N, C-alpha and C positions, 0 to 999 in steps of 0.2 A: 494904224500900228501899235505895236506893242508897246505897253506904256510903264515897263521895265528898264534897267539899264541897261544897256548893250554891253558895256566894255565893263567888266567884272574881275576880281580877283582870280584869279585857280582857285586860291585856297577859300575863296567866300561861295565859289560854283560848283566847287567839291563838301563844301558843307552841306549843301543842299541835298543830304543824305536821308533814310526814313529807318529806323529801324526796321531789321528784316522781318519778317512771317517768319512762323514757326517754322515753313516750308522751306523758307529759302535762305533761314537761317543757317551759317555756317559751323561746322563741330571745331573749335577753339581749341581745346586741347591738340588735335589732331592737329590742327596746322600751324600751332605754333614748333609743335613739333617738325613741321614740315621747312616751317622757317628757319629754324634754329640751326638746321642740316646743309638748306640750300641759299640761304640770302648771309653773306658777311657782313658782319658787324649787328646783325638784328639782335636784340635783347627786347622778352617777355616781360608783360603780359600783352597782350592784343585786345583790341577792340573793335568791332565793325560796323558799319554802316552799310544801308543797299544805297548807290543810286537813285534817284527819283528816274532818270530816263534809261536808255539801255535796252530798249523792246529786242535788242536782236541777243546779243550774249550778256548777261546779267554782271554787273560791275559793282565794285564796292572797295571801299575807303576803308584800310587797316591802319590804324593808330595804336603806336608803342614807346616807349622810351626813347627809343632809336631812331624812331623816326616814323613818316606816313608813307603807306603803299597802297598800289592800286592793284585788285586783282580781279582776275576776267575769267571766267569760267563758260561753259556751257551752258544751254538751260537743262533744266528737269523736263522728264518726258519727251514724248518721242518725235524727231526732227526728221527733217528733210532730206536726204543723200546731199553731201556734201556742205553744208550749210553749218556756219557754228565751227567751224576749224580754227580754236583758238590756238593749235600746235603750227596752224601758218601766219596767225597772227604774229605768234612770239618767233618764229623763225625770220621772215621779214624783216622785223626791228634789229633783232640780234644781229644781223647781217649790215642792214644799214648805219646802227651805230660804230658798226667796226669802222666804217670808211666817213664817219663824220657828218653822216646825213642828221640832221637834232630829231630825234626821236629819245624816247622816256628809255633812260638803261633797264634792262631785262635780268633779271635776277634765276629766274627758273622755270620751267613748265613742269606740271604733274600730269602723268598719265594716269595715275593709278585713282578711278572712282573712291576707293575706302578713304581718301583722305578727306573730303569734302563732299563726296556724291556725284562729281563729276570732274573731267579733264579743267584743268587750270594754267595758269600763269600770272607771277606777280613782278611788276615791275616800278621803276620809281615814280615817285609824285612828284614831277616838276613844278618848281615856284616860281608861276608867273599870272596873267591874266589870258582872259577867255573872251573874245568877239564874238558875241550870238549876232544883234543886228549890222546887216553890214551898212546900215547908214550912219554905223556910230555915234549916236546923240552924243553930245557932249564935247566930241573930240574937234580939233582942230582942220580944219580943211587940209594943210601940209601934213596935218600928220595921216587921215585920211591918205591922202597920196602915198601915203608913204610906205602905210601899211599893204594898199592893194600890191604896190610895185613890189614887197617883201615875198607875198602871198606869190607873185609871179615869179620872181627871183629861182623862192624856194620850190617852187614845183619845176624851172626848169632845173636846177640842183639833181633833181631827184630822176628825171628822164636823163641827165648827165652819167648817173654813177654806171662805173666802170661793174658788170655782171659777175668776171670772175673774184675782183679783186672782194668785195660783200661775200660771196660764198653763193649766189643765188643764181646761177646760171640751170639748176633744175627747176626755178622757181615756178613755172607753166611753159607749157608751149610755145616755142617761139611764132608761129606761125597762124593766118587767118582767125585772127585773135576777133576781131567781129562776130562772125561765123560762130565760132563756140560760144561768144558770149549769146550771140541773140537765138541760139540753137538751146543752150541753157536753161535763158530766161523764161525761154515758151515750155520750156519742159517742167521748169519751178512752177509756171501759172498755173500750166493745167494740173497741176498736182497741187493747187490749192484751191481750184476755179469753183468757186459756187453759187456763179452764174452765170451768162449769156453776154458778153458784151459786142456788138460789134467793128467799133475800134480796133479792141485790141486780135480779134479776128481779123481783119483787113491788116495788120500792121505785121501779123504773124504771117500773112502774103507776103505782104512787101517788100520787108528787110531785109530777110536773105537772097532777096530776086535781084538787088541794087547794090551787095554790098562794097564799101570803097573797096580800094587797094591800100595792104598795108604794104609801108615803105621803110617803117623802123620798128626797132621791139626794147624795151624798156621797162624796170618796175612800174606799174601802175597803182597808184594806190584807190583808185574803185568809187572814191564817196569825198573826193577834194574840194572840200569849202571854208569860209571862214572860221567857221564855229566849230574845226576838226583840227585845231590845232591851238598852241598856248602860245601867246608872243609876250617879252620880255616887258617887265611892269613899265620901265621907263622908256623904253625906244621901241622903234617898229620892228622889233627883230623876231622872228618866227624861231622859239627856243623847241619845240617839238608839236611836229606832226603827228594825230592819234587816229585810232577807229581805222584800223587794216583790216579790216574782217573781209571785205569785197576784192584786197589784195589780189596781182597778180603778175605774172610778162604779159605784157603785149601791146598795145600800140600808141604811143604816146598821147596823140590827138583824142585820146576817149578821155582821158582826165582834163586837157587841157579847153577842151568842148564844153565837159561838166563844169569845169570855174565857169568859161562862158555864161553857160547858163545864167548865172547870177544878171545876166545885161538881157535878156528874152523874159524876166520872173520878176513879177511883182515883189516889193519890198512885206508886206507883211510882218514887220518884226523879227522876218528872218534874212538869209540873205542877199536874196532877190535887189536889185537896185535898180532895175525897167524904170519903174514910175517917180524915179527919186530926182530932184534939182542938179545931178550929177555936177555940172561946171559949178554952182554953188556952193556945196560940200567938197571939193576937191577930189572930188572920185575919177578916176581916168575912164576916161572911152572906150570902148572894146576895141577901137582899132591900135590904140596906144599898148595897148597890153598885148594885142598883138606883136606888133611891132616889139616889145619888148623881151617875150616870149621868144619871136625868131630869129631874136639877135642871140639870146642868150643858147640856143640851140642848134644853130647853125642852118636855119632853114632861111629860104626866099620868102614864103607865105606860109599861108593854109588854106585849104581848100574851101568851099562852101559851106558852110554848116551846118543848114537845114537839114542832111541826112540825121547827121551825127545828134541837133535837138532831137529827131523824133526819136530815134535812138535812146538817148537818154530820158527820154521821158517813158518812153516803153518799158526799158528798165526798172525806172523808178516805181511806176504802175505795175510790175512784177514783183519787185520786192514789197511793197505795201498791200497786194494779196495774198503774201507768205502768211505776213502779221494781220491784214483780216481772217483767214480763216484760222489763226492762230486764236485770234480773239474769241472764235465761234466755236472754238474747240477749247479754250479755258486756258491754252498756254500761254499767253501774253506776258510779256512783264514788264510792261511800262504802262502808266495811267492815263497814257497819249495815246495809247495803240488804238484804243475805238475810234478815236477822233482821225487819227491817222489814216483806218482803212476806208473810211469815206472816199478820200480822196483818190484812188483805185481809176474810178471811173472818167472825171476830170481829167486825169494826167493821159489817159489815153488816149483822149478827144484830144487833147491838145497836142500829143504824139502825132498823131492826123494832120491837124493841120499845117506843122510842118515838112510832114511825110509828102504832103499835095504842093508847098513852097519847093519841095528839093525834085518835084517833078511826078510823081505820084497822080495816076489817073484816079 
């Protein structure tokens, strides 16, 4: 388990920045002019730091006399089709903020490459705490339980959002979500493929032949886990859900079963809780989370999750394969990208083990 503290102030987490390299540095004069024109109340001068993480869309902390802001931009260089769509991240958060769902306030989207060299958007920097480790070292059992239920309730609230009210009816296609996703990640995997992986080949054959029926459509986040949200300092309240890069319209069971992956994943200082003494720590069991989510969304139950676990592991393998290819090509922006890329084959093998539990031959 990681020795780093699991619960940190978001401000402290955001100070985990580095001085941008010359290649990554934003043009402060042009950015200041854009901020003055698009961000109400902004006052320069601004300074910048680049977050150490963010191997997908590079993310920056902008500091100024008027406050702190977060900027996310597309990576520089050649990108896979449909990847790194910061305009979609901006659209979904703007729509959700309008209906009161907890996301950061959005200030503006810039599609003029001349400002910083790529598309970007700027949002508020939410003052709260980030929980990096699902074990929540140092927390009380009551706090852990409340945090897990707050996570569950917030996800249910997302899946209950009225799409028309949020202006997100056109944010994705309404049906065949898993079919489209399996096809998407298969194509992305093929575009990034660096070696033959038997488990991925079996999954590419099995998953599209066994798609579950989709009965509901909602906004889906795509990467909903404990470290992708900011909690209030002094209570188990979700102030903002972060990292909407993979969001679209789809089957809400994709999000819910992805959250449930924590209960079938070892901790290792991350979001997994499978190997923890959950009763002692106060972390609810999976059946409690299922019951709470169903009550909040009007479901009687959820289907057997093994197929969904297979799909989610397959999708993660596809995402990390993209990072692996970018490591090889020299365009990955995270210091952790190389280590993450080594996880592709183990994830694929674990995905196939769940497929076998779901009935794969």
